[in-house]
C-alpha positions in Angstrom: 3.7 1.3 -60.7 6.3 0.3 -63.3 9.1 1.3 -61.0 7.7 -0.9 -58.2 7.5 -3.9 -60.5 11.1 -3.5 -61.6 12.2 -3.1 -58.0 10.3 -6.2 -57.0 11.8 -8.2 -59.9 15.3 -7.0 -59.0 15.0 -8.2 -55.4 14.0 -11.7 -56.6 17.0 -11.7 -58.9 19.3 -11.0 -55.9 17.6 -13.8 -54.0 18.1 -16.2 -56.9 21.8 -15.1 -57.3 22.3 -15.6 -53.6 20.8 -19.1 -53.5 22.8 -20.1 -56.7 26.0 -18.8 -55.1 25.3 -20.7 -51.9 24.7 -23.9 -53.8 27.8 -23.3 -55.8 29.9 -23.0 -52.6 28.3 -26.0 -51.0 28.7 -28.2 -54.1 32.3 -27.3 -54.9 33.9 -26.0 -51.7 32.1 -27.8 -48.9 32.3 -31.2 -50.3 28.6 -31.7 -51.2 29.3 -32.5 -54.8 30.8 -35.9 -53.9 27.3 -37.2 -53.4 26.5 -36.4 -57.1 29.5 -38.4 -58.4 28.8 -41.1 -61.0 29.5 -44.7 -60.1 32.5 -44.8 -62.4 34.1 -41.6 -61.2 37.7 -41.9 -60.0 36.8 -39.2 -57.4 34.3 -41.6 -55.9 37.2 -44.1 -55.5 39.2 -41.4 -53.7 36.3 -40.4 -51.4 35.7 -44.1 -50.5 39.4 -44.6 -49.8 39.5 -41.6 -47.5 36.3 -42.9 -45.8 38.0 -46.2 -45.1 41.1 -44.4 -43.8 39.0 -42.3 -41.4 37.4 -45.4 -40.0 40.9 -46.8 -39.1 42.3 -44.2 -36.9 44.2 -46.9 -35.1 46.3 -47.6 -38.2 49.9 -46.2 -38.2 51.1 -47.7 -41.5 49.7 -46.6 -44.9 50.5 -48.2 -48.3 50.4 -45.9 -51.3 50.7 -46.5 -55.1 48.8 -47.2 -58.2 47.1 -50.5 -59.1 50.2 -52.5 -58.2 49.6 -51.4 -54.6 45.8 -51.4 -54.7 45.6 -55.0 -56.0 48.7 -56.6 -54.7 49.2 -55.5 -51.1 47.1 -57.6 -48.6 46.7 -55.7 -45.4 45.1 -58.6 -43.5 48.1 -60.8 -44.2 50.5 -58.0 -43.4 48.8 -57.2 -40.1 49.0 -60.8 -38.9 52.8 -60.8 -39.3 53.9 -57.3 -38.6 55.2 -56.1 -35.2 55.0 -52.5 -36.3 51.3 -51.8 -35.8 48.5 -51.9 -38.3 48.5 -51.1 -42.1 45.8 -50.0 -44.5 46.0 -50.1 -48.2 45.3 -46.7 -49.8 46.6 -47.5 -53.3 44.3 -46.4 -56.2 44.4 -47.8 -59.8 45.7 -45.5 -62.5 47.2 -42.9 -60.1 50.6 -41.2 -60.4 53.1 -39.4 -58.2 50.9 -36.3 -57.8 48.1 -38.4 -56.4 50.4 -40.2 -54.0 51.6 -36.8 -52.8 48.1 -35.6 -52.1 47.0 -38.8 -50.5 49.7 -38.7 -47.9 48.9 -35.0 -47.3 45.2 -35.8 -46.8 46.0 -38.7 -44.5 48.3 -36.5 -42.4 45.3 -34.2 -41.8 43.0 -37.1 -41.0 45.1 -39.4 -38.9 48.0 -38.2 -36.7 49.0 -41.7 -35.7 50.5 -42.6 -39.0 54.2 -42.8 -38.8 55.1 -45.2 -41.6 54.6 -45.1 -45.4 55.2 -48.0 -47.9 55.3 -46.6 -51.4 54.9 -49.2 -54.2 55.9 -47.7 -57.6 54.5 -49.4 -60.6 56.5 -49.5 -63.9 54.0 -47.4 -65.8 54.5 -44.4 -63.5 57.9 -43.8 -65.1 56.9 -43.8 -68.8 57.0 -40.6 -70.8 53.3 -39.7 -71.3 53.7 -36.0 -71.0 51.2 -34.6 -68.4 48.5 -37.3 -69.0 49.1 -38.9 -65.7 48.9 -35.5 -63.9 45.6 -34.7 -65.6 44.3 -38.1 -64.4 45.4 -37.4 -60.9 43.6 -34.0 -61.0 40.4 -35.9 -61.9 40.9 -38.2 -58.9 41.4 -35.4 -56.5 39.0 -32.8 -57.9 36.7 -33.1 -54.8 39.6 -32.2 -52.5 42.0 -29.7 -54.2 41.5 -26.0 -54.1 43.2 -22.7 -54.9 45.5 -23.3 -51.9 46.9 -26.4 -53.6 48.3 -24.6 -56.7 51.9 -24.9 -55.6 52.1 -28.7 -56.1 50.9 -28.3 -59.7 54.0 -26.3 -60.4 56.2 -28.9 -58.9 54.7 -31.8 -60.8 53.9 -30.3 -64.2 56.3 -30.7 -67.1 55.8 -27.4 -69.0 54.6 -23.9 -68.8 52.0 -24.7 -71.5 50.4 -27.3 -69.3 50.2 -24.8 -66.4 48.6 -22.2 -68.6 45.9 -24.7 -69.6 45.3 -26.4 -66.3 46.2 -24.0 -63.5 42.6 -22.7 -63.8 41.4 -26.2 -62.8 42.9 -25.6 -59.3 42.2 -21.9 -59.1 38.6 -22.3 -60.2 37.6 -25.8 -59.1 34.4 -26.3 -61.2 36.6 -26.5 -64.3 37.6 -30.0 -63.2 33.9 -30.9 -63.1 33.2 -29.9 -66.7 32.2 -33.4 -67.9 30.3 -34.1 -64.7 28.4 -30.8 -65.0 27.5 -31.6 -68.7 26.2 -34.9 -67.7 24.2 -33.4 -64.8 22.6 -31.0 -67.2 21.8 -33.7 -69.8 20.8 -36.4 -67.3 19.7 -34.7 -64.1 17.4 -37.5 -63.0 20.1 -40.2 -63.4 22.6 -38.1 -61.3 20.1 -37.4 -58.6 19.2 -41.1 -58.3 22.8 -41.8 -57.4 22.7 -39.3 -54.5 21.1 -41.8 -52.0 23.6 -44.5 -52.9 26.6 -42.1 -52.4 25.2 -40.8 -49.2 24.9 -44.3 -47.8 28.3 -45.5 -49.2 30.3 -42.5 -48.1 28.8 -42.4 -44.7 28.6 -46.1 -43.9 29.9 -47.3 -40.6 33.1 -49.3 -40.8 34.1 -51.5 -37.9 37.9 -51.3 -37.5 37.9 -55.0 -36.5 36.4 -56.1 -39.9 38.7 -57.6 -42.5 40.0 -55.0 -45.0 39.4 -55.4 -48.7 41.9 -57.6 -50.6 41.9 -58.7 -54.3 41.3 -62.4 -54.5 42.0 -63.2 -58.2 44.1 -66.3 -58.3 44.6 -67.2 -62.1 48.1 -67.0 -63.5 49.9 -66.1 -66.8 51.8 -69.4 -67.2 49.8 -70.4 -70.3 49.4 -67.0 -71.9 52.7 -66.6 -73.8 53.5 -63.8 -76.2 50.9 -61.4 -77.6 50.3 -63.4 -80.8 49.5 -66.6 -78.8 47.3 -64.6 -76.5 45.1 -63.4 -79.4 44.8 -67.0 -80.7 43.9 -68.3 -77.2 41.2 -65.6 -76.8 39.7 -66.6 -80.2 39.7 -70.3 -79.3 38.1 -69.6 -75.9 35.4 -67.5 -77.5 34.7 -70.2 -80.1 34.3 -72.8 -77.3 32.1 -70.5 -75.2 34.6 -70.7 -72.3 33.5 -67.6 -70.4 36.2 -67.9 -67.6 39.1 -68.3 -70.0 37.7 -65.6 -72.3 37.6 -63.1 -69.4 41.2 -63.9 -68.4 42.5 -63.6 -71.9 40.6 -60.4 -72.6 42.0 -58.8 -69.4 45.5 -59.8 -70.4 45.1 -58.8 -74.0 44.0 -55.3 -72.9 47.0 -55.1 -70.5 49.4 -56.3 -73.2 48.1 -54.0 -75.9 48.1 -50.9 -73.7 51.7 -51.3 -72.7 53.6 -52.4 -75.8 54.6 -48.9 -76.8 58.2 -47.9 -76.5 59.3 -47.2 -72.9 61.0 -43.8 -72.4 61.5 -42.4 -68.9 60.2 -38.9 -68.7 62.9 -36.3 -68.3 61.2 -34.7 -65.3 60.5 -38.0 -63.5 63.5 -37.6 -61.3 62.4 -34.2 -60.2 58.8 -35.3 -59.6 59.8 -38.4 -57.6 62.3 -36.4 -55.6 59.6 -33.9 -54.6 57.3 -36.8 -53.6 59.9 -38.6 -51.5 61.1 -35.4 -49.8 57.5 -34.6 -48.7 57.0 -38.1 -47.4 60.3 -37.9 -45.5 59.2 -34.6 -43.9 55.8 -35.9 -42.9 56.5 -39.4 -41.6 59.1 -41.1 -39.4 59.6 -44.2 -41.6 59.4 -44.3 -45.4 59.9 -47.5 -47.4 59.9 -47.5 -51.2 60.0 -50.4 -53.7 59.5 -51.0 -57.4 56.7 -53.4 -58.0 57.8 -56.8 -59.2 57.3 -57.6 -62.9 57.2 -61.0 -64.6 60.6 -61.2 -66.4 59.2 -63.2 -69.4 57.1 -60.2 -70.6 60.2 -58.7 -72.2 58.1 -57.3 -75.1 56.1 -55.2 -72.7 58.7 -54.3 -70.1 62.3 -54.7 -71.5 64.9 -55.6 -68.9 66.8 -52.4 -69.7 63.7 -50.3 -68.8 63.1 -52.1 -65.6 66.7 -51.7 -64.6 66.5 -48.0 -65.4 63.5 -47.3 -63.2 65.0 -49.3 -60.3 68.3 -47.4 -60.7 66.5 -44.1 -60.8 64.4 -44.9 -57.7 67.5 -45.8 -55.7 69.3 -42.7 -56.9 66.4 -40.5 -55.8 66.2 -42.2 -52.4 69.9 -42.2 -51.6 70.2 -38.6 -50.2 67.4 -39.3 -47.7 68.8 -41.0 -44.5 65.3 -42.0 -43.2 64.0 -43.5 -46.5 64.7 -47.1 -47.2 64.6 -48.9 -50.6 63.2 -52.4 -50.4 64.7 -54.8 -52.9 62.0 -57.2 -54.1 62.6 -60.9 -53.6 63.8 -62.2 -57.1 61.5 -65.3 -56.7 58.5 -63.0 -57.0 59.5 -61.4 -60.2 60.4 -64.6 -62.2 57.6 -67.1 -61.4 54.6 -67.0 -63.8 52.4 -68.6 -61.1 52.6 -65.3 -59.2 51.1 -63.0 -61.9 47.6 -62.5 -63.2 48.6 -60.2 -66.1 51.6 -58.4 -67.5 52.1 -56.2 -64.4 49.9 -57.4 -61.5 50.5 -60.1 -59.0 47.7 -62.6 -58.4 46.5 -63.9 -55.0 49.6 -66.1 -54.6 52.1 -63.5 -55.6 50.4 -60.7 -53.7 50.5 -62.8 -50.5 54.2 -63.6 -51.0 55.0 -59.9 -51.6 53.0 -58.9 -48.5 54.6 -61.5 -46.3 58.0 -60.4 -47.6 57.3 -56.7 -46.8 56.0 -57.5 -43.3 59.1 -59.5 -42.5 61.4 -56.8 -43.9 59.8 -54.1 -41.8 60.0 -56.3 -38.7 63.7 -56.8 -39.2 64.3 -53.1 -39.9 62.5 -52.0 -36.7 
């Protein structure tokens, strides 16, 4: 009798193991886990961006980059001017070269009509932060990358030590979900509550004729001044209970403080950017690259020498590629305070000017 009980128990164990294994595969390797993502997850941003891209199979132009692309390029304005087709903005805040590489690879799989890429490079993508940007990109793309994507990690990483620590993240995908899994165990109800929202959001119907999302913030930095003045202005606005001014000053103070450290171009940036440009040139017929415009008065944040260095490096990387064009930004955009909403991002007015400039540039280069 004892033998039969053990045999019966052993069979149930195998059933449990099988179910657990099946759920594991579905969650991490069949894309089901995206429905459990928290609202503030960068991976949810990626999944939504891809969902929008899939809904616009008629688009043949994609815009890639970090927040300087996501918040500044206005596809509706561009599409009214261009004679080259239709563009969609796939820029994502906080991303780096590794993410741009994977995004264009993912779009190549989803939409065969795309023949043109506009890459907007923000100034923060060139700073020496070790592999922090790469780790951030891994978190963005954790729902998509797999063991088959390990090669790109070698191309973009700066050191063997980083590979030893993080290669397992690609080889064994759940490692990238460590914090999410911890939260799922600690707050299972909260995570499960988010499933219906994610199911609806990531499967919603998008009409290709609807207007695409554009940032509409129109305040400027003309009265912000140096960092010391900004801190005083924030204190005064808080004292007077001016919520609008306080919000503007807080945003700019955060942008200022997070970028005042010394700017050093990472030694591997040229290698990383070259790999990215090469892949784009291989995948698409037309590739355009520009350095995002920066307000010249914020010298304490972005020294002129640093901005000149990143533009010179970008041009140097692009030069060997015959089918890749560098777009020089209209000087008027980079010197007028009325065009900027913080130390690095264009506002509604500046973004519109930049977008119109890009549309006309592409029209002339057709």
